[in-house]
C-alpha positions as CSV (number, residue, x, y, z in Angstrom):
1,M,-5.2,18.2,23.1
2,S,-2.1,18.2,20.8
3,A,-0.8,18.5,17.3
4,V,1.8,15.9,16.3
5,L,3.7,15.5,13.1
6,G,4.9,12.0,12.3
7,V,7.9,11.4,10.1
8,N,9.4,8.4,8.4
9,A,12.9,8.9,7.0
10,V,14.7,5.7,7.8
11,F,14.7,2.8,5.3
12,H,12.5,3.7,2.4
13,D,9.1,5.2,1.6
14,P,9.7,8.6,3.4
15,A,6.4,10.1,4.5
16,A,4.8,12.5,6.9
17,A,1.4,12.5,8.7
18,L,-0.4,15.1,10.9
19,V,-2.5,14.1,13.8
20,V,-4.4,16.9,15.7
21,D,-6.3,16.1,18.9
22,G,-6.1,12.4,18.1
23,R,-7.6,12.8,14.6
24,V,-5.8,12.1,11.4
25,V,-5.7,15.3,9.3
26,A,-3.3,14.6,6.5
27,A,-0.7,12.0,5.4
28,A,1.4,11.8,2.3
29,E,4.5,10.0,0.9
30,E,7.4,12.2,-0.2
31,E,7.6,10.3,-3.5
32,R,4.4,12.0,-4.6
33,F,6.2,15.3,-4.5
34,T,9.7,14.4,-5.6
35,R,8.6,11.8,-8.2
36,R,11.3,9.4,-6.8
37,K,9.6,6.1,-6.2
38,H,10.0,4.8,-2.6
39,G,12.4,7.7,-2.0
40,K,15.2,5.8,-3.6
41,Q,18.5,7.6,-3.8
42,P,21.3,7.1,-6.4
43,V,23.8,6.0,-3.7
44,P,23.5,2.3,-3.0
45,F,21.6,1.5,0.2
46,A,21.3,5.1,1.2
47,T,17.5,5.1,0.8
48,W,16.5,7.4,3.6
49,E,15.2,10.9,2.6
50,L,13.7,13.5,4.8
51,P,10.1,14.1,3.7
52,E,10.4,17.9,3.7
53,R,7.7,18.5,1.1
54,A,5.3,16.1,2.6
55,A,5.8,17.5,6.1
56,S,5.3,21.1,4.9
57,W,2.2,20.1,3.0
58,C,0.7,18.3,6.0
59,L,1.1,21.4,8.1
60,R,-0.5,23.6,5.5
61,A,-3.4,21.1,5.2
62,G,-3.9,21.4,9.0
63,G,-3.5,25.2,9.0
64,L,-0.5,25.0,11.3
65,S,3.0,26.3,11.4
66,P,6.0,24.3,12.8
67,A,5.8,26.4,15.9
68,D,2.2,25.1,16.6
69,L,3.4,21.5,16.9
70,D,3.5,19.9,20.3
71,A,5.7,17.1,19.1
72,V,7.4,15.6,16.1
73,A,7.4,11.8,16.1
74,Y,10.2,10.1,14.3
75,S,9.6,6.4,13.5
76,Y,13.0,5.0,14.5
77,D,14.8,5.0,17.8
78,P,18.6,5.1,17.3
79,A,19.1,4.0,20.9
80,L,17.8,0.6,19.9
81,A,20.0,0.2,16.9
82,P,22.5,-2.7,16.9
83,A,26.0,-1.9,18.1
84,P,28.6,-1.2,15.4
85,G,29.6,-4.5,13.7
86,A,26.8,-6.5,15.4
87,D,24.2,-6.3,12.6
88,I,24.9,-8.7,9.7
89,T,21.9,-7.4,7.7
90,A,23.1,-3.9,7.0
91,G,26.9,-3.9,7.4
92,D,28.6,-0.5,7.6
93,W,25.5,1.4,6.6
94,E,23.9,0.8,10.0
95,G,26.2,3.2,11.8
96,L,25.5,5.9,9.2
97,R,21.7,5.3,9.4
98,T,21.9,5.6,13.2
99,L,23.9,8.8,13.0
100,Y,21.3,10.2,10.6
101,A,18.5,9.4,12.9
102,Q,20.3,10.9,15.9
103,R,20.6,14.2,14.0
104,A,17.1,14.1,12.6
105,P,15.9,16.9,15.0
106,L,18.5,19.3,13.5
107,F,17.6,18.2,10.0
108,L,13.9,18.8,10.7
109,R,14.6,22.3,12.1
110,T,16.3,23.2,8.9
111,A,13.5,21.7,6.8
112,L,10.7,23.3,8.9
113,P,11.9,26.8,10.0
114,G,10.5,27.7,13.4
115,L,10.4,24.1,14.7
116,D,11.8,23.5,18.2
117,P,14.1,20.4,17.8
118,V,13.6,19.6,21.4
119,I,10.1,18.4,20.8
120,T,11.2,15.5,18.5
121,R,10.5,12.1,20.0
122,F,12.0,8.8,18.8
123,V,9.4,6.0,18.4
124,P,10.7,2.5,18.0
125,H,10.1,1.4,14.4
126,H,7.8,-1.6,15.2
127,I,5.9,0.3,17.8
128,A,5.2,2.9,15.1
129,H,4.0,0.1,12.8
130,A,1.8,-1.4,15.6
131,A,0.3,2.0,16.4
132,S,-0.4,2.7,12.8
133,T,-2.8,-0.2,12.7
134,A,-4.1,-0.7,16.2
135,L,-4.7,3.0,17.0
136,A,-6.2,3.7,13.5
137,A,-8.5,0.6,13.4
138,P,-12.3,0.7,13.5
139,F,-12.3,-1.1,16.9
140,P,-10.6,-0.1,20.1
141,D,-9.0,-3.4,21.2
142,S,-7.1,-6.0,19.1
143,A,-4.2,-8.4,18.9
144,V,-1.5,-6.7,16.9
145,L,0.9,-8.4,14.5
146,V,3.8,-6.5,12.8
147,C,6.1,-8.2,10.3
148,D,8.6,-6.5,7.9
149,G,12.2,-6.6,6.8
150,R,13.8,-4.9,9.7
151,G,13.6,-2.0,12.1
152,E,16.4,-1.1,14.5
153,A,17.4,-4.7,15.7
154,R,14.1,-6.5,15.1
155,S,12.0,-7.8,12.2
156,H,8.7,-8.6,14.0
157,W,6.5,-7.5,16.9
158,A,3.4,-9.2,18.4
159,G,1.2,-7.9,21.1
160,R,-2.1,-6.5,22.3
161,S,-3.8,-3.1,22.1
162,R,-6.2,-2.1,24.8
163,G,-7.7,1.4,24.7
164,G,-4.6,2.6,22.8
165,A,-2.0,1.1,25.1
166,L,0.3,-1.3,23.4
167,E,1.6,-4.4,25.3
168,E,4.5,-6.4,23.8
169,L,4.1,-10.2,23.9
170,A,6.8,-11.3,21.5
171,A,9.4,-9.8,19.1
172,Q,11.9,-11.4,16.8
173,P,15.5,-10.2,16.8
174,L,17.5,-9.9,13.6
175,P,19.0,-11.5,11.6
176,D,15.9,-13.8,11.4
177,S,13.4,-11.9,9.1
178,L,10.5,-13.1,7.0
179,G,10.6,-9.8,5.2
180,L,14.3,-10.0,4.3
181,M,13.8,-13.5,3.2
182,Y,11.1,-12.4,0.8
183,E,13.3,-9.5,-0.4
184,E,16.1,-12.0,-1.2
185,A,13.7,-14.0,-3.3
186,T,12.5,-10.9,-5.0
187,E,16.1,-10.0,-6.0
188,H,16.9,-13.6,-7.1
189,L,13.9,-13.5,-9.4
190,G,15.1,-10.4,-11.2
191,F,13.1,-7.8,-9.4
192,R,14.1,-4.8,-7.2
193,R,14.1,-5.7,-3.5
194,S,12.3,-3.4,-1.1
195,S,10.2,-2.4,-4.1
196,D,8.9,-5.3,-6.2
197,E,7.9,-7.9,-3.7
198,Y,4.3,-7.8,-4.9
199,K,5.6,-9.1,-8.3
200,V,6.8,-12.3,-6.6
201,M,3.3,-12.7,-5.1
202,A,1.7,-12.4,-8.6
203,L,4.3,-14.7,-10.2
204,A,3.6,-17.4,-7.5
205,A,0.1,-18.0,-8.9
206,Y,1.7,-19.4,-12.1
207,G,3.8,-22.1,-10.2
208,E,3.5,-25.0,-7.9
209,P,5.3,-25.0,-4.5
210,A,7.8,-27.6,-5.6
211,W,10.3,-26.7,-2.8
212,I,7.9,-26.3,0.1
213,G,9.6,-29.2,1.9
214,E,13.0,-27.5,1.8
215,F,11.5,-24.1,2.9
216,R,9.7,-25.7,5.8
217,E,13.2,-26.8,7.1
218,L,14.7,-23.4,6.5
219,V,11.8,-21.2,7.8
220,Y,9.7,-22.1,10.7
221,A,7.8,-20.7,13.8
222,T,9.4,-21.6,17.1
223,G,6.2,-21.9,19.2
224,D,7.0,-18.9,21.4
225,G,5.7,-16.2,19.1
226,G,8.9,-16.0,17.1
227,F,10.5,-17.8,14.1
228,R,13.7,-18.8,12.5
229,V,14.9,-18.0,9.0
230,H,18.1,-19.9,8.1
231,P,20.3,-18.6,5.2
232,V,18.9,-19.7,1.8
233,D,21.1,-20.8,-1.0
234,W,18.8,-19.5,-3.7
235,G,20.9,-20.7,-6.6
236,S,20.4,-24.3,-5.4
237,F,16.8,-24.0,-6.4
238,V,16.9,-22.2,-9.7
239,K,19.3,-19.9,-11.6
240,R,19.1,-16.2,-10.8
241,V,17.2,-14.0,-13.2
242,E,19.4,-11.2,-14.5
243,P,17.9,-7.8,-15.4
244,G,16.1,-8.2,-18.7
245,G,16.0,-12.0,-18.4
246,D,13.1,-14.3,-18.7
247,W,11.2,-16.3,-16.1
248,T,10.6,-20.0,-16.4
249,A,8.2,-22.4,-14.7
250,E,10.9,-23.1,-12.2
251,H,11.1,-19.5,-11.2
252,A,7.3,-19.4,-10.7
253,S,7.7,-22.5,-8.6
254,L,10.3,-20.8,-6.4
255,A,7.9,-17.9,-6.0
256,A,5.1,-20.2,-5.1
257,S,7.3,-22.1,-2.5
258,V,8.4,-18.8,-0.8
259,Q,4.9,-17.4,-0.9
260,L,3.3,-20.6,0.6
261,R,5.9,-20.8,3.4
262,L,5.3,-17.2,4.3
263,E,1.6,-17.8,4.6
264,E,2.1,-20.9,6.8
265,V,4.4,-19.1,9.2
266,L,2.2,-16.1,9.5
267,L,-0.7,-18.4,10.2
268,E,1.3,-20.0,13.0
269,L,2.2,-16.6,14.5
270,A,-1.4,-15.5,14.3
271,R,-2.6,-18.7,16.1
272,W,0.0,-18.2,18.9
273,L,-1.1,-14.6,19.3
274,H,-4.7,-15.5,19.5
275,D,-4.0,-18.1,22.1
276,R,-2.1,-15.5,24.2
277,T,-4.7,-12.7,23.9
278,G,-8.1,-14.2,23.2
279,E,-8.9,-11.1,21.2
280,P,-11.5,-11.6,18.5
281,A,-9.8,-8.9,16.2
282,L,-6.4,-8.8,14.7
283,T,-4.7,-5.7,13.3
284,M,-1.7,-6.0,11.1
285,A,1.0,-3.7,9.7
286,G,4.6,-3.8,8.3
287,G,5.6,-4.4,4.8
288,V,4.7,-8.1,4.9
289,A,1.1,-7.0,5.6
290,L,0.9,-5.7,2.1
291,N,1.0,-9.3,0.9
292,C,-2.8,-9.6,0.3
293,V,-2.6,-13.3,-0.5
294,A,-1.0,-14.0,2.9
295,N,-3.5,-11.7,4.7
296,S,-6.3,-13.7,3.1
297,R,-4.8,-17.0,4.3
298,V,-4.6,-15.7,7.9
299,Q,-8.2,-14.4,7.6
300,R,-9.5,-17.6,6.0
301,D,-7.7,-20.2,8.1
302,G,-6.8,-18.3,11.2
303,P,-8.6,-18.0,14.5
304,F,-9.6,-14.3,14.4
305,E,-13.1,-13.1,13.7
306,R,-12.0,-9.8,12.1
307,I,-8.7,-8.6,10.6
308,W,-7.9,-5.0,9.7
309,V,-4.8,-4.0,7.8
310,Q,-3.7,-0.4,7.7
311,P,-3.7,0.7,4.0
312,A,-0.2,2.3,4.2
313,A,1.1,-0.8,6.0
314,G,4.6,-0.4,4.7
315,D,7.2,2.0,6.1
316,A,5.3,5.0,4.9
317,G,2.6,4.1,7.5
318,T,5.1,4.5,10.3
319,A,4.8,8.2,10.0
320,L,1.1,7.9,10.9
321,G,1.8,5.3,13.6
322,A,4.5,7.4,15.2
323,A,2.2,10.4,15.3
324,L,-0.7,8.4,16.7
325,Y,1.5,6.8,19.4
326,V,2.9,10.1,20.6
327,A,-0.6,11.7,20.5
328,H,-1.8,8.9,22.7
329,C,1.1,9.4,25.1
330,L,0.2,13.1,25.3
331,G,-3.3,12.1,26.5
332,D,-5.3,12.3,23.3
333,R,-7.9,9.7,22.4
334,C,-7.1,8.6,18.9
335,A,-10.0,8.3,16.5
336,P,-10.2,5.6,13.8
337,M,-8.6,6.3,10.5
338,P,-11.6,7.6,8.4
339,T,-10.2,7.0,4.9
340,A,-7.0,6.4,2.9
341,A,-7.7,9.6,1.0
342,L,-5.5,11.8,3.1
343,G,-3.3,13.5,0.5
344,R,-3.5,16.5,-1.7
345,S,-6.6,17.8,-3.7
346,W,-7.4,20.8,-5.9
347,A,-10.5,22.9,-6.3
348,D,-12.3,22.9,-9.6
349,D,-11.1,26.4,-10.6
350,E,-7.5,25.3,-9.9
351,L,-8.0,22.3,-12.1
352,Q,-9.5,24.4,-14.8
353,T,-6.5,26.8,-14.7
354,W,-4.2,23.8,-15.2
355,L,-6.2,22.6,-18.2
356,A,-6.3,26.0,-19.8
357,G,-2.5,26.4,-19.2
358,A,-1.9,23.0,-20.9
359,G,-3.7,24.3,-24.0
360,I,-5.9,21.2,-24.5
361,G,-9.6,20.9,-25.2
362,Y,-11.8,19.8,-22.4
363,E,-15.5,19.7,-21.5
364,R,-17.5,19.8,-18.3
365,P,-20.3,17.2,-18.6
366,P,-23.4,17.4,-16.4
367,D,-22.2,14.3,-14.4
368,I,-18.6,13.3,-14.7
369,A,-19.4,9.9,-13.2
370,A,-22.0,9.1,-15.9
371,A,-19.7,10.4,-18.7
372,V,-16.8,8.2,-17.5
373,A,-19.1,5.2,-17.3
374,E,-20.1,5.7,-20.9
375,C,-16.4,5.9,-21.9
376,L,-15.7,2.7,-20.1
377,A,-18.7,1.0,-21.6
378,A,-17.3,1.9,-25.0
379,D,-14.1,0.1,-24.0
380,G,-12.1,3.2,-23.4
381,V,-9.3,3.5,-20.8
382,V,-9.9,6.3,-18.4
383,A,-7.3,8.2,-16.2
384,W,-9.4,9.1,-13.1
385,F,-8.1,12.0,-11.0
386,Q,-10.6,12.8,-8.2
387,G,-10.4,14.3,-4.7
388,R,-7.6,13.7,-2.2
389,S,-4.9,11.3,-3.2
390,E,-4.5,8.0,-1.4
391,Y,-2.0,7.3,1.4
392,G,-0.3,4.0,0.7
393,P,0.5,2.0,-2.4
394,R,-3.0,1.1,-3.6
395,A,-5.1,3.2,-6.0
396,L,-8.5,3.4,-4.3
397,G,-10.6,5.4,-6.7
398,H,-8.8,8.7,-6.5
399,R,-5.7,8.3,-8.7
400,S,-6.7,5.3,-10.9
401,L,-6.7,3.9,-14.4
402,L,-10.1,2.4,-15.1
403,A,-11.2,0.0,-17.8
404,H,-13.9,-2.5,-18.9
405,P,-13.4,-5.9,-17.0
406,G,-15.5,-7.8,-19.6
407,N,-12.8,-7.6,-22.3
408,A,-10.1,-10.1,-21.5
409,A,-7.6,-8.2,-23.7
410,N,-7.8,-5.2,-21.4
411,L,-5.4,-7.0,-19.0
412,E,-2.6,-7.0,-21.6
413,R,-3.7,-3.5,-22.8
414,L,-3.3,-2.0,-19.3
415,N,0.0,-3.8,-18.6
416,D,1.3,-2.4,-21.9
417,I,0.1,1.1,-21.0
418,K,1.8,0.9,-17.7
419,G,4.9,-0.9,-19.0
420,R,4.4,-3.9,-16.6
421,E,5.1,-7.6,-16.8
422,Q,2.2,-9.5,-18.4
423,F,1.9,-11.9,-15.5
424,R,0.7,-9.0,-13.3
425,P,-3.0,-8.9,-12.6
426,V,-5.2,-5.8,-12.4
427,A,-7.9,-5.3,-9.7
428,P,-11.6,-4.9,-9.7
429,M,-13.7,-2.3,-7.9
430,V,-17.2,-3.3,-7.1
431,Q,-20.3,-2.0,-5.5
432,L,-20.3,-3.1,-1.8
433,S,-23.9,-4.3,-2.1
434,R,-22.9,-6.7,-5.0
435,A,-19.5,-7.9,-3.7
436,A,-20.7,-11.0,-1.9
437,E,-22.4,-12.2,-5.1
438,I,-19.2,-12.1,-7.1
439,F,-16.3,-12.6,-4.7
440,S,-15.9,-15.1,-1.9
441,G,-13.2,-16.3,0.6
442,G,-12.2,-12.9,1.8
443,P,-13.6,-10.2,4.1
444,I,-16.4,-8.0,2.9
445,P,-16.3,-5.0,3.0
446,S,-12.7,-4.7,1.7
447,P,-12.2,-1.1,0.9
448,Y,-8.3,-1.0,0.8
449,M,-7.5,-3.9,-1.6
450,L,-5.5,-5.8,1.0
451,F,-7.1,-9.2,0.7
452,T,-7.7,-11.6,-2.2
453,H,-11.0,-13.3,-2.9
454,Q,-12.0,-16.1,-5.3
455,V,-14.1,-15.0,-8.2
456,S,-17.4,-16.9,-8.4
457,P,-17.3,-19.4,-11.3
458,A,-20.5,-17.8,-12.7
459,W,-18.6,-14.5,-13.0
460,R,-15.1,-15.6,-14.2
461,D,-16.1,-15.5,-17.9
462,R,-18.0,-12.2,-17.4
463,I,-15.1,-10.3,-15.8
464,P,-12.0,-12.1,-17.3
465,A,-9.7,-9.1,-17.2
466,V,-9.7,-9.0,-13.4
467,T,-9.6,-12.7,-12.8
468,H,-6.1,-13.9,-12.1
469,V,-4.7,-17.2,-13.4
470,D,-5.7,-19.0,-10.2
471,G,-9.3,-17.6,-10.2
472,S,-8.6,-15.0,-7.6
473,A,-8.9,-11.2,-7.6
474,R,-8.1,-8.4,-5.2
475,P,-11.3,-6.4,-5.1
476,Q,-12.0,-2.9,-3.7
477,T,-15.5,-2.7,-2.3
478,V,-17.1,0.7,-2.8
479,D,-19.5,2.0,-0.2
480,P,-21.7,4.8,-1.6
481,A,-21.6,6.6,1.8
482,Q,-17.8,6.9,1.6
483,E,-17.2,7.1,-2.1
484,P,-20.4,8.6,-3.7
485,L,-18.7,9.6,-7.0
486,V,-17.1,6.2,-7.6
487,A,-20.4,4.5,-6.6
488,R,-22.3,6.6,-9.1
489,M,-19.9,5.7,-11.9
490,L,-20.3,2.0,-11.1
491,T,-24.1,2.2,-11.1
492,R,-24.2,3.9,-14.5
493,F,-21.6,1.4,-15.9
494,E,-23.8,-1.5,-14.7
495,E,-26.8,0.1,-16.4
496,L,-24.9,0.2,-19.6
497,T,-23.1,-3.2,-19.5
498,G,-24.7,-5.4,-16.9
499,L,-21.5,-5.5,-14.9
500,P,-21.2,-3.9,-11.4
501,V,-17.4,-4.2,-11.7
502,V,-14.7,-1.9,-13.2
503,I,-11.0,-2.5,-13.5
504,N,-9.0,-0.2,-11.2
505,T,-5.3,0.0,-11.3
506,S,-2.9,2.7,-10.2
507,L,-2.5,5.9,-12.3
508,N,1.2,5.6,-13.1
509,T,3.6,4.0,-15.5
510,A,6.4,1.6,-14.6
511,G,9.1,2.9,-12.3
512,R,7.2,6.1,-11.4
513,P,5.2,7.0,-8.3
514,M,1.4,7.2,-8.5
515,V,0.1,10.4,-10.1
516,D,-0.6,13.0,-7.4
517,D,-1.0,16.5,-8.7
518,P,-2.6,17.9,-11.9
519,R,0.8,18.2,-13.7
520,D,1.4,14.5,-13.1
521,A,-2.0,13.7,-14.5
522,L,-1.5,15.8,-17.6
523,E,2.0,14.3,-18.2
524,C,0.7,10.7,-17.8
525,F,-2.3,11.4,-20.1
526,G,0.0,13.0,-22.7
527,S,2.5,10.2,-22.7
528,A,0.4,7.1,-22.3
529,P,-2.2,5.7,-24.7
530,V,-5.2,6.6,-22.5
531,D,-8.5,7.5,-24.1
532,V,-9.9,9.9,-21.5
533,L,-8.7,12.0,-18.6
534,A,-11.4,12.7,-15.9
535,I,-9.9,15.3,-13.7
536,G,-12.3,16.8,-11.2
537,P,-15.6,17.7,-13.1
538,F,-13.7,18.0,-16.4
539,L,-13.2,15.5,-19.2
540,V,-10.4,15.5,-21.7
541,R,-11.0,13.1,-24.7
542,R,-8.9,11.7,-27.4
543,P,-10.7,11.8,-30.8
544,A,-10.3,8.0,-31.3
545,L,-13.1,7.3,-28.8
546,A,-15.6,9.6,-30.4
547,G,-18.7,7.7,-31.8
548,A,-17.9,4.4,-30.1
549,S,-20.8,2.4,-28.7
550,P,-21.2,0.7,-25.4
551,S,-20.4,-3.0,-25.2
552,R,-22.9,-4.9,-23.1
553,A,-21.8,-8.1,-21.2
554,S,-23.8,-11.2,-21.8
């Protein structure tokens, strides 16, 4: 039996996770505490940040002190980093990154007084990614596919997990990287790399893959579990979008070409891996596994019967993976990840103290779920702050903005509230028992919003706000056994409107991390045109919604 603290403080998305006796106790990203999205620092490229606050909170959540830990697992192994001058993807920064990682035990001792630095263990970055999904999955054995921008000297890892033991079957050395290729496209299209790749995925739906032939020559699988990515002259396709610039149909076509080629190569890698392992299940992690369109292509057209993607599949998830991997090495049997709700929460009396301190009026309705459903049915936008915050980038019914999906104008309304580009879609949450009636072409259940589905033609006009331009949606299925409060809200909303679906997008505004604590929730509610704040059992209303009537879908 052991207590292991996992730490990611390497590239971006610093995070910490605590695993005790093989069970995930707590996990959180540092950005939720510091309010610096992705842990970005003002110095160019210096994106690493020690997750001091997240680590301290994880220990408090587990009732432990630093001295109680059996190990600290750091999700980067400096011994595997490229030799100075050998890595063309990072330049002079690689030596500084490696030095930082080497000194991580001393930094951690300073951040967590009482910690013995000797217990820090370095876990290779892609092994941490692999463990984060294979050891947390709801099944014990699987093929494992990891794909991201980079980690030490690689960009990809493929293998097998049997009883928690990881076996490597293929790995792709740098500089070839699907993740870095997608990052370059992100930057060329006017977005922030290592941050806004999901915007490219959304933009792709508005274009045709006009340059897929060229990308098939530049990016391809090699038949041995790896791939090649040749340098791309992005300007030869379409002019770079400068900050504040506009996108054209050609930019959407570039996004569509890059997106399609990514899907095709991932599908080839998955087929190779299935041929080698024969496993019926595939687990996936790495930043590329946050591309829900590509995940769905692998699920739909690939050879695996089941696919499971860890909800914090990006670098934040390596904190969890490192902890699980070291716990397994120490002899613990790791339990499946029970939920993504692994972050902070507050008791009702604590929330009431925050509300009283803010000096705003509030009420405590008999059933907060029913009260919120009534607000939504009246076409109000609700800031929903309930239970423990989510680990990973998706709002999954704990820190969410909710709205009526039957009003097509709510897409533009929510994008305006959040300060987002208008081509960005919003997602539906749906009762698990109704999901197959409305959504097809993706796995059900789908509790973590990591796959896209097609909206049934009969439902597209009924829920236009959550139907993307290509007829797709990224649903979150809600199981009443796991999310009883959200399920109760959905049930009441359907009674009022005839729709078992509610819009669910993250509770934040552009450029800011997702809301995490009560102060964040009150600040967001005070600064954004949101009608209602549902915080624990309490409801804070704006007068404009008073007296409105529910709108029933046809």
